[in-house]
N, C-alpha and C positions, 0 to 999 in steps of 0.2 A: 744487460743481457735483454734483448727483445724478444719475449716469448709470445707466439701467436696463438691466440685463443682457438679452442676446437670449434667446429661448426655444426656438429651432428651428435645426436644421441644425449644431450645434456640432461633432458627432462624426461627421458624414457625409463620406464621401470622394466624390471626383469620378467620376461614372459617365457612361453614355451620356445619362441623362436631364439630368444637368447640362450636358452639351455642348449638348444640343437648346435647354435654357433659355437658355443664354448667347447661342447663334445667334439665337434668337427675340428676345431683347432688343436685340441690336445691328440686326437688320433692321428692327425696329420704330422704332429710332432713326434709322436711313437714311432711312426712309419719312417721318418727321416733318420732317427737313431737305430732302429732296427728294421731293415727293409725287408719287405715280404715279396716272395716270388710266386706267380700264378702259372701253372703249366698250361700251354696250349694242347689240345688233342693231338695225338701222334701224326694223324693224317694232315692236320693244319700245319704241323712243324715241317713235315716233308715238303709241303707245298710251298712254305716260305723259304726253306732251304733251296728248293729247286729254282726259285726266282733270284734269291741272293747269289747263287752259284754262277748265274749269268750277268751279274752287275758287279762292277768293280770299280772302286774309287782309289786311284793312286794318288797318295800323298807323299812325294818324294822328300826326303831329307837332304838338303843341298851339302850338309856338314858331314856327310857318309854316315853309313849305318842307320840304325833305326832310331830316330829322335835324338835325344841329348845322349843316350846310352852309347849309341855308334860313335858320336864324336870322342868321349872320353875313352873308349876301348880302342879306337884307332890311335889315340895319342899315346896310350900305354903300350899298344903293341908296336908302334914306331920306336918307342923308347927302349923296349926290351930286345935282347938279342936272340929273337925266335926265329924260326924258319917255317915257310909255307903258311903264314898267317892268314886266315881267311875271316873277313868280316862280313857277316850275313845280314841282308836286309830282308825282313819278313822270313820266307822259307828258303828261298833257293837264289836270291839275286846276290851276286858278289860284286862288291864295289870295285871298279877299275883301278883304283889307286893302291889296292892291296895286292900282295902275290898270288899268282894263279895256283890252282890245285896242281899236284904232280899228275902224271899220265895215269899212274895206278889209281889215284883218288878219282879222277875224271873217269876212268873206265867203270868204276863202281857207281857213280852217281845215277845212271840210268835204272838200275835196279832199285835203289833208294827212292827214286822219284816214282817208280811204278808202285811200290808198296805204299807210298804216301797217297798216291793219286787213287789207288784201289780203297784205301782207308776212307777217304773223302767220299768216294762214289757210294761206297756200301753203307756207310754210317747212317743210323736213323736216331739222331739225338733230339731230344725234346726241346722245344724253344719255350722260354718263359717270358711273361710279361711282369717287370719289377715295379713294384710300389716302393719308391725311394725319393729322395729329394728332387729328382727329375719330373717325377709324375705325381706323387701324393699331394703336393700343395695345389697343383692345377686341378686335379680332381676334387679336392676339398672346396674350392671355390665354385664348381660346377654344381656340386651337390647343394651348397647354401643358395645358389642361383636358382636351381630346380626347386628348392623347398621355400622359395620366397623369403628367406631369411634376410638376404640382402637384394638390393636393387641395382639395376644398371648404373645408376649414379654412384653407388659406392664402389663399383668396380672401377669407374672412370677415375674417381679420386684416388684409387690404389695405384693408378698409373701416371696420371698427370700431376696429382698431389693436392694437398690441402693443409691449411695450418702452418704454412711455411716450409714443409717437407715436400720435395719434388722428386718422386721416385725415378722418373725418366732421366732427369738431371744427374742423379746419383749413379745410375747404372751406365749413363754415357761416359762420366769420368772414369769409372772403373774399367769399362771396356776398352776405352782409349789408351789409358795408362797401361792397362794388360798388354795391349798391342805393342806399344813403344818397348816395355819391358821385355817381352818375347823377342822382338826384333832386336834388341840390344843383346839378348842373350845368344841370339843365333850368331852374332858376330864372334863369340867366344871371349868376350872381354872380361866377364866375372870368372870364368874357368881358367883363363890366363892369370888373373890376380890371385886365385886360388892355389894354382900350381906355384906361382911365384913365392907366395907365403910359405908354402909347404917345403919348396926347396931350399929357401933361406934358413927356415927354422930347424930343418933335420940336418943340415950341414953344420949347425952351431950347437946342436944339443939333442936331447932325446925327447921321449914323449911329453914330459911336462912342459917343455918349451913350446912344442908344436901345439899342445892344447891352449897354452897362452896366446899364442899368435892367432890361432884359429878364432878363439873368443873374441879378441879385439878386431879382427877382420870382419867377423859376422856382424858385429854390433856397428862398425863404421859403415859397412855396405847397407845393412838394414836401415840406419838412420837416413841414408841418402835416397835409396831407391825403394824401400819398403821390403815387405816380406815375400811377395810373390815372386819376383825374379831370383831372390835368393834360395827360396825353396826349389824352383825350377832347376837352377844351375847347381847349387850346393849339395842337394841330396844325391844325385847321381854321381857327382865328383867325390863325395866322402865314401859312398858305397864301394867305388872302384879303388879309391886310394887306400882305405882302411884294409881292402882284401888283399891288395898287392903288397902293402907294407905288413902284412901278417898282424894286424891289430885285431885280436880275437878275445872277446867279443867287441865290437866297435860301439857299444853302448854309450860311452861318455862322449864320444865325438858326434854322434848322430842325435842324441836328444839334447845336447847342448846347442847344436846348430838350430834345432826346431824351437826351442825356448827362446833364445836370443832373437831369432828372426821374427817371432810373434810379439816379444817385449818391445822391441824397439819400432814396431809398427804404430806404436801410440803417439809418436812425436808428431809426425806430418799428417794432415788431413787425407792427403792423396794416397797415404800407405794402406788405408783399410777403409771399406765402404761404411763400417760402423762409424767412423769418425765424421764423416760427410753427412751421415744421418743427424748427428748430434749438432753441428754446426748449422745445419738448415733449420732444425726444429727450434733452436734457441737463439737464432741470430747472431752466432759467434763469428767472428773474422778468422780467416785461417791463421793470421799472424798471432791474434790473441789466444787462439786455441794451443798453438805450439808453445806459446810463453807460458801458459798455465801447466801444460804437460811436460815441460822441459825437465824440470826437477824431479817429478815422480819417476820419469823414465829413466833419467841418467842415475838417479839414486838407487832404482831397482838394479839396473846393469851392474853397477858398482858392488852392491851388496850381495847380489847372487853369485858373483864370481867366487868369492872365498868359501861361501857355503857349498857351491858344487865341487869346486876343486879340491878342498880338503876335507869337507864334511861327507860328500855323497859318493864322489868317485875317486878321491884320492886315498881312501883308506887302504892300507897294505893288504888286508885280508880280501878285498875285492879285486885289486889289481887291474882296474879298468883303464888306468893311464900307465902304460908301460914305460919303464925308465929309458929303455933303448928302443929305437925304431930303425928298421933298415928299409926304407921306402926304395921303389925301383928308380933308376936313373930317368929323370924327366926333363925335357926341354920346355920350359913355359911358353917359348914363343910358338910352338906347335899348336897350341891351344887357340891363338889369337887368329882366327880365320879370315877376319875383315878388318884390318886395323882402321882404315878410313870410315867405314861404317860404323865401328865401335866409337870413334870420335864424333861423328855425326849424331848417332843415337843418343849418347851421354849428353851432349851439348843441348839438344832438343829437349830432353828430359828435365834437365837442371833449369833451362830458361823457362819452360812451361811451368814448373812448380814456383819459381821466382815470379813470374807474371799473375799466378793465380794468388799468391801471397799478397802481392802489391794490390793487385785490383780489389781483393777481398778486404784489405785494409781500408780502402777508400770507399768501401760499400757499393762498388760498382758491378757486383755480380747479382744484385737483386733483381726482381722482376723477370721479365720473360728472357733476358740475356742469359743468366746463369752461367755456371762453370763449362757448360758443353761449348759455348762460343770460344772458349780458349783451348780445351783439351781436344775437340774434334778436328780443328785445323792442324793441331801438332801432331795428331795421329795420322791424318791425311799427308802431312809432309813427309813423314817416316814411311808411309805407304807408298807414296810416289817414288821415293828414293829406291826402295826395295824392288818395285816394279821395273824401274828404269835399269837397275843393276841386272835383274833377272833377264830382261830383253836383250841387253847387250852381251851377256854371256851365251844366250840361246844363239843369237846371229853368229857369234864366233864358233860355237859348236857346229852349227849348221854349214858354215863356210868349210870348216875342215871335213865335215862329212862329205859335202859335195866334192872336195878335192880328192877324197878317198875313192868315190865312186867313179871319177873320171879316170883314176889310175887302173881300177879294175876293168872298166871298158877298153881302155888302152891295151891291157894285157890280154883281153879277149880278142881284139882285133889282130894283134900280132900273132896270137895263137891260131886265129882262123886262116891268117896268111902264110902259115907254115914256119913261122919264125919261133925261136925259143928264147924269149926275153930273159933277163937276169930276174931270179926269184929271191926276195927278201923275206920270204915266209918259210924258210926251212924245207924248200922242196915241194910244198903243198900248194894246191892251187888255191888263190885267195877268194874264189867263189865259194859259195854255201855247198857243202857236200853232206848230204843226209847220211851216207853209209858211214863217213868219218865221224859223224856228230849224231849219235843215236839220241841225244836229249832233244834236239830239234824235232825228230820224228815223234818221240814219245810225248813230247809237251805240246804237240799240235792239238790245241783244245777246240772245243765247241766255241761258236762265236760268242765273245763276251763283250758286254757293252760298258763302255767307260765313258759315262756322260760328262765327266770334267777334264777328260784328258787333254782337251785343247788348251785349257788354262793351266793345268798342273805341268804340262810338258814345257810350256813356255816361261812360266813364272814359279820354279820350284820353291825358292825361299819364301815368297809371299804365300803360296798354298801351305807350305809347312807351318808358317807363324798363325795363319788363320785356323789351321786345324787345331792348334794348341790353345786357341782363346777358350776362356772358361764360359761359353755360350749357354751351357746348361744352368748357369747361375741366373740368366735373365728370368725365364719363367718361374724359377724358384723364388727369386727376390720379389718380382711384381706379384707373385701369389701371395706371398707372406704380408706385402703391404696391404693388399686386398682384405686378407684374413683379419688384420689388425684393425682395419677401417670397418669391417664386419662386427668386430667386438665393440668398437666405438659406437657403431650404428645401433647395436642392440643393448646399449647402456652398461656394458661391462666395464669400459674405461672409467666411467663416472664411479662405479663401485670401487674399483681398485684405487683411484685417485683419493677417494673419501678414505680408504684405510691407510694410504701412505700418509695423508695430512694429520689423521689421528695419532699415527705413530711418531711424526715428526714433532708434534706439539708435546708429546711425554718425553721423547728422548733427546730432542735438541740436536745441534749441529753433530756431535760426536755419534749419537745413535744414527743419525741420518746417513752419515759418510759410511758407518760400519755396515749397516743394512743394505744400502744400495750397492756397496762392493760385494756383499755376499750374495744378494740376489741376482746381480749381473753374472757372476761366476757360475751359480746354479742355472741361471736362465740359458747361458750359452750351451749347457749340456742337455736341457729339456725343452728348450723353445726353438728347436730348429737352426742350430749354429748360432753364433754371436750376432749374426745379422737379425734374425727374428727376435732374440732377446732384446737388442737395442731399439728395434722399431717399437716393440711392446712397451718397454720401460720408459722410452722417451715420451710417448703418448701419455702414460700414466703421470709423469712429472709435469707435462704441459697442462694437463687438466688441474693438477694441484696448484701450479703456479698462477693459473689465470682465474681460479674461483676462491682464492684464499689470499690473505695478507701474508706473504712470505718474505722473509728477510734475504738480503743477498748472501749472507754466510750460508744460510740452509740451501738455497738453490744453487749457487756455485758448487757447494761441497757435494750434493746429490749428483749434479751433472757431471762433474769430473771425476768423481768416484765411479760412476757408470762408465765413462771412458777408460779409466784404468781397468775395470773389471771386464769390459767387453773385449779388451786387446790381451790382457793377461790370462783371462779365462779360456783363451785358445789352447793352452797346454794345462789340462786339467784332469778330466775323468774319462771322457769318450773322445773318438777321433772326430766324430761330427760336430764337436764344440766350435769348429771352424771349418770352412772349406778348405784352408791350408792344411788342416790335419788329415782330411781325406786324400788331398793330392800327395802329401808326404808318404802316407801309408801306401798308396797305389805305386808310387815311384819305388819305394823300398821293396814291394812284393814283386815286382818286375826284375828286380836285382836278385831275388832269392832271399831277402830278409824279411821273414814273416813276423809280425807283432801281434800280440793279443791285446784285448782291452785291458787286461790285468797288468801287462807289462807297461802299457801307457800309462796308466793310473800310478803304477809304482814309482815310475822315474819322474813323474811330474808333479806329485802331490806336494813334495818339499818345496821345490822352487816356486810354485803357484802360490803356496801359502805365505813364503817369504816375501816374495815381490808384491803380493796383494797387501800385506801388512806394512811394507815400506811406502808403497805407493799411496795408499789410504792416509797414513799418518802425514805425509807430506802434504796431500791435498788438504786435510783438516788444518795443518799448520799455515798453508797458504791462505785459505779463506779467513782465518783468525788474524793473520797479520794485515791482510789487504782491507778487511771490513772490521772495524772495531766494534759495531753494533749489529 
């Protein structure tokens, strides 16, 4: 394992700037866990609202409805024998593929719209500035710069990198894989597979068989694609499926999905940014990393199943896994919106991972090349395919619209000549009639600026995918890299590394594995998600490994127990232990499933403890077998 030594703060003693830096670091972490909102004055809020009311960014979802929710609800509505089903996008947009409202409903809509419009115009809601993971880390960096606690060189190292860790490379890999994953999700592949598993399971058994099938399905998909696409697709699917199948409460299925998704993300480097932080900091190849984490991950998946199935969810007094389930009739093929796109995206994803593993094993990703030289072209290829597909569909729609316009003009010309041509519209004039359509008159708005309409209209799929990218992670992650560089610059990493070395000398390999596993889980909950915890603890281990004589047993045990904890710690005490937890909570809230932090802790504490014990024991066993001394 090639550990790169740190280049700053090794001989600096703790001073006032060090104290300010440490306080700032912890304040930022507190704001990430418990966000604070600061109200704007009411006059400023009204001014901002007046501006926002005139600017609109239309992000269409080409798969109908609003985001992932629209797709699944449409699938369910097509499968259920309902009438006059309306899928609404935003407030009042009705997707053309759904049945139109009845005349009575259409007659009542203007009144509803008028009420909504007056409510929007008359309201004077206060606008808030949020200090959370999107803003607090950036403000923390600015505070340290203003107080001269850090220099511009420290900020540069937090972006460009130092000591083997290249933040820009890590975030490029994450964003590129996020785009490929979301693009793959937009094709409906993962939802198709989920519906297929559900239909096969419920046709041959009840709730226990369905739970078993979902457990295996989530594990396999997570092993291949990582946790992000599984969270994005699986969470809305489960919310709707459990609701329509009358599985109440859906606790067992929702929490198992979240736990398995994060657990299996430990296997591949590409599945989690924390994995890439570790491989970069300690010079571990992708293939070697996966080889070391294979047994801890698979072992934890296997052991967690009986614990959750019979110990936590399967007890009769809880009834969280019903014996019989009556799901709605589903046609899995309806979920597969773009079969060719699904094959293309899955192929690019798998090939990209294989190329990364191969090049990393040959040490060909070192230096300025980095992983971005592989992931950026792959994401660019998928982006090109999405844009070409959007453009061809746009041209097809425009051609049909042009044909419809020519028919209307022909009708008008015949009418002007005194002829009465056949009417295919039920006797109504095909031209727009404001008297017959009061919605058009009511919703004639003030001028609204749509700055991105040119692009979103022509490239709806690409626009939707880009809107789903976790771009808020970029300033958050870069700021945390800078904050940790600030701790190193002001001497704190040297202090923490000395503490760790003293502990390791006393406790040995077993104590090293145990404490690092514990610290990594706690760090996920108090150090600004598992990313912040991994960045900080990796720096501590780097200092320890390069300033002391360290055995391979101790070094490998500490590093891979940190890898286990940074992934398994995502399901522990607070939602902000990982970005996946925040995303999961927000998706469930959109579906009307509200979770408290107590619920999150209650259902995660047992699987977290069990999997951490299993993972750390296997890591300890691996290092003892591989290194005799």
